[in-house]
MITIKE-907415 format. One record per residue (C-alpha): x, y, z; chain; residue number from 1; residue in one letter. Coordinates in steps of 0.2 Angstrom, whole numbers, plus 2048, in hexadecimal, padded with zeros to 3 digits. Example, Ala and Ser with C-alpha at 12.3 -4.5 7.8 and 13.67 -1.06 7.14 Angstrom:
2
  xx  yy  zz chain resi resn
 83E 7EA 827     A    1    A
 844 7FB 824     A    2    S
REM end
This chain:
104
  xx  yy  zz chain resi resn
 34F 54F A44     A    1    X
 348 551 A55     A    2    X
 344 563 A52     A    3    X
 33D 55E A41     A    4    X
 331 552 A4A     A    5    X
 32B 55F A56     A    6    X
 328 56B A47     A    7    X
 31C 55E A40     A    8    X
 311 55F A4F     A    9    X
 315 54E A56     A   10    X
 316 54B A69     A   11    X
 321 53C A69     A   12    X
 331 535 A60     A   13    X
 339 524 A5F     A   14    X
 34B 522 A60     A   15    X
 351 514 A54     A   16    X
 35D 50B A5E     A   17    X
 366 4FF A51     A   18    X
 376 509 A51     A   19    X
 376 50A A64     A   20    X
 374 4F7 A65     A   21    X
 382 4F4 A59     A   22    X
 38E 500 A61     A   23    X
 389 4F9 A72     A   24    X
 38D 4E7 A6D     A   25    X
 39F 4ED A67     A   26    X
 3A2 4F3 A79     A   27    X
 3A0 506 A75     A   28    X
 392 50A A81     A   29    X
 396 51C A84     A   30    X
 398 51F A71     A   31    X
 389 515 A6D     A   32    X
 37D 51F A79     A   33    X
 384 531 A76     A   34    X
 379 536 A67     A   35    X
 36A 52F A6F     A   36    X
 36C 539 A7F     A   37    X
 36E 548 A74     A   38    X
 35E 544 A6B     A   39    X
 355 541 A7B     A   40    X
 35B 551 A83     A   41    X
 355 55B A74     A   42    X
 344 551 A74     A   43    X
 342 555 A87     A   44    X
 346 567 A83     A   45    X
 339 568 A76     A   46    X
 32C 55F A80     A   47    X
 32B 54F A76     A   48    X
 329 53E A7D     A   49    X
 336 530 A79     A   50    X
 334 51E A74     A   51    X
 342 513 A6E     A   52    X
 344 503 A65     A   53    X
 34D 4F7 A59     A   54    X
 35A 4EA A5F     A   55    X
 358 4EE A71     A   56    X
 35A 4DE A7C     A   57    X
 35E 4D8 A8D     A   58    X
 370 4DC A8B     A   59    X
 36F 4EF A85     A   60    X
 35E 4F4 A8C     A   61    X
 362 4F9 A9D     A   62    X
 371 504 A99     A   63    X
 366 50D A8B     A   64    X
 357 510 A97     A   65    X
 362 517 AA5     A   66    X
 36A 523 A9A     A   67    X
 35C 52A A8F     A   68    X
 353 538 A99     A   69    X
 340 538 A97     A   70    X
 33F 526 A8F     A   71    X
 32D 521 A8F     A   72    X
 32B 511 A85     A   73    X
 336 504 A7C     A   74    X
 331 4F9 A6E     A   75    X
 339 4E8 A70     A   76    X
 332 4DA A65     A   77    X
 33F 4CE A5D     A   78    X
 34B 4CD A6C     A   79    X
 33C 4CB A78     A   80    X
 334 4BD A6F     A   81    X
 344 4B4 A6C     A   82    X
 348 4B5 A7F     A   83    X
 336 4AF A83     A   84    X
 339 4A0 A79     A   85    X
 347 49A A84     A   86    X
 343 4A3 A94     A   87    X
 330 4A2 A95     A   88    X
 325 4B1 A92     A   89    X
 322 4B5 AA4     A   90    X
 334 4B5 AA9     A   91    X
 339 4BF A99     A   92    X
 32C 4CC A9E     A   93    X
 333 4CE AAF     A   94    X
 345 4CE AA8     A   95    X
 341 4DD A9C     A   96    X
 338 4E6 AAA     A   97    X
 347 4E5 AB5     A   98    X
 352 4EC AA8     A   99    X
 346 4FC AA7     A  100    X
 345 4FF ABA     A  101    X
 34D 510 ABF     A  102    X
 35B 50E ACB     A  103    X
 35A 518 ADB     A  104    X
REM end
């Protein structure tokens, strides 16, 4: 699919992360992330930018972001708003930003 996206002339793809989030919640982090790493590596090889979104949250975001080479943007709506209701908007923004910081 990544090669097909490139063939259409697009410059960026979005990785739909529902399956990742589901597998991650079951405790299968390595299995959950593997196909996304392969897709990201192919996208990088083809010069495509990478976005991701769907079911990413404070529990699974950091692991995802640290393992996806070339990740440029994540779309997080539902989990973010739910967290903001309980934790406050400013605090939630900082918590999510912290999850996306590169280590090292």
